C-alpha positions as CSV (number, residue, x, y, z in Angstrom):
1,M,-33.2,-18.8,-7.8
2,E,-32.6,-20.6,-10.8
3,Y,-29.1,-21.5,-11.5
4,I,-29.1,-23.5,-15.4
5,L,-26.1,-25.4,-16.4
6,Y,-25.5,-25.4,-19.7
7,K,-22.4,-28.4,-18.9
8,E,-23.5,-32.2,-17.8
9,F,-21.8,-31.1,-13.8
10,L,-20.3,-27.7,-11.9
11,T,-18.6,-28.0,-8.7
12,L,-19.0,-26.4,-5.7
13,G,-16.1,-24.4,-6.1
14,Q,-16.9,-23.0,-9.9
15,F,-20.7,-22.5,-9.0
16,L,-19.5,-19.8,-5.8
17,K,-17.3,-18.0,-8.6
18,E,-20.3,-17.6,-11.1
19,I,-22.6,-16.6,-9.1
20,G,-20.2,-13.6,-7.3
21,E,-19.4,-15.1,-4.0
22,I,-15.6,-15.5,-4.1
23,Q,-13.2,-14.0,-7.5
24,T,-11.8,-16.9,-7.8
25,G,-11.4,-20.6,-7.8
26,G,-8.8,-20.3,-4.6
27,G,-11.2,-18.5,-2.7
28,A,-13.5,-21.0,-2.7
29,K,-11.6,-23.1,0.3
30,I,-11.6,-20.2,2.7
31,Y,-15.4,-19.8,1.5
32,L,-16.7,-23.2,2.5
33,A,-14.6,-22.6,6.0
34,T,-16.0,-19.8,6.9
35,Q,-19.3,-20.0,5.7
36,K,-22.2,-22.7,5.9
37,V,-23.3,-24.6,2.4
38,W,-25.8,-26.4,2.0
39,L,-26.6,-28.8,-0.8
40,N,-29.6,-30.7,-0.5
41,Q,-30.2,-30.4,3.0
42,E,-27.0,-31.9,3.9
43,L,-24.1,-29.3,4.7
44,E,-21.8,-29.9,2.7
45,N,-17.4,-28.3,2.7
46,R,-16.0,-30.1,-0.5
47,R,-15.1,-27.3,-3.1
48,G,-15.1,-29.8,-5.9
49,K,-18.7,-32.0,-4.8
50,K,-20.2,-31.9,-8.4
51,L,-23.6,-30.5,-8.8
52,Y,-25.9,-31.8,-10.8
53,P,-29.7,-31.0,-12.5
54,T,-32.0,-30.9,-9.6
55,D,-29.5,-30.5,-6.8
56,V,-30.5,-27.3,-4.1
57,V,-27.7,-25.2,-3.1
58,R,-28.6,-23.0,0.0
59,L,-26.3,-20.3,2.0
60,E,-25.9,-18.8,4.6
61,N,-26.5,-15.4,3.9
62,G,-30.3,-16.8,3.0
63,D,-29.6,-17.3,-1.0
64,V,-31.7,-20.5,-2.6
65,Y,-30.5,-21.7,-5.8
66,E,-32.2,-24.8,-7.9
67,M,-29.8,-26.3,-10.7
68,R,-31.9,-27.0,-13.7
69,K,-31.2,-27.9,-17.4
70,P,-31.8,-25.1,-20.4
71,T,-34.6,-25.6,-22.1
72,S,-33.8,-26.0,-26.3
73,E,-34.8,-22.1,-26.8
74,E,-32.0,-21.2,-23.8
75,L,-29.9,-23.9,-25.8
76,R,-30.4,-22.2,-28.8
77,E,-29.4,-18.3,-27.6
78,R,-26.7,-19.7,-24.9
79,E,-24.9,-21.2,-29.0
80,A,-26.0,-18.0,-31.4
81,D,-24.2,-16.5,-27.8
82,L,-21.0,-18.5,-27.8
83,A,-20.8,-18.0,-31.8
84,E,-21.1,-14.1,-32.2
85,K,-18.0,-14.4,-29.1
86,K,-16.1,-16.5,-31.3
87,A,-17.0,-14.5,-34.2
88,L,-15.1,-11.2,-32.4
89,E,-12.5,-12.9,-31.1
90,E,-11.9,-14.0,-35.2
91,R,-12.5,-10.2,-36.1
92,V,-9.7,-8.9,-33.4
93,R,-7.2,-11.6,-33.9
94,K,-7.3,-10.3,-37.5
95,L,-6.9,-6.8,-37.0
96,N,-4.3,-7.1,-34.5
97,Q,-2.3,-9.2,-36.8
98,A,-3.3,-6.7,-39.6
99,Q,-2.0,-3.9,-37.2
100,K,1.7,-5.9,-36.4
101,A,1.9,-6.1,-40.2
102,K,1.5,-2.2,-40.3
103,K,4.9,-2.0,-37.8
104,K,7.6,-0.2,-39.2
105,P,10.6,-2.5,-38.1
106,N,13.3,-0.4,-36.1
107,K,15.8,1.1,-37.2
108,R,18.7,0.8,-34.9
109,K,21.1,3.4,-34.6
110,K,25.2,1.9,-35.4
111,A,27.3,2.6,-32.6
112,P,30.0,6.1,-33.5
113,R,33.8,4.6,-34.5
114,F,35.8,6.1,-32.8
115,P,39.4,6.2,-34.7
116,G,42.2,3.4,-33.2
117,R,39.4,1.0,-33.3
């Protein structure tokens, strides 16, 4: 399978998380201790190992991932997706602020006054 690197590099732990082999970044240490992972046909157990385009990662379950740079079209699609995501986050933030402004303040009841106090 091909894996597109949109950044200059990606660590092995981040890669394992993105492909769904582990749930959290902390699980990479345990995963690498119990499973074999080969990077460019060499056994690798460092979760901080940087993966670059042209690297090949093979997992113990037989999955093989070839790292590559994105094409210009893939970059444009990703930029459009990120712009859409940012616009959506901004819309949600404005709606939340509007909802917050509409809320009425809580009117606290005054404590009853007893004679002699």
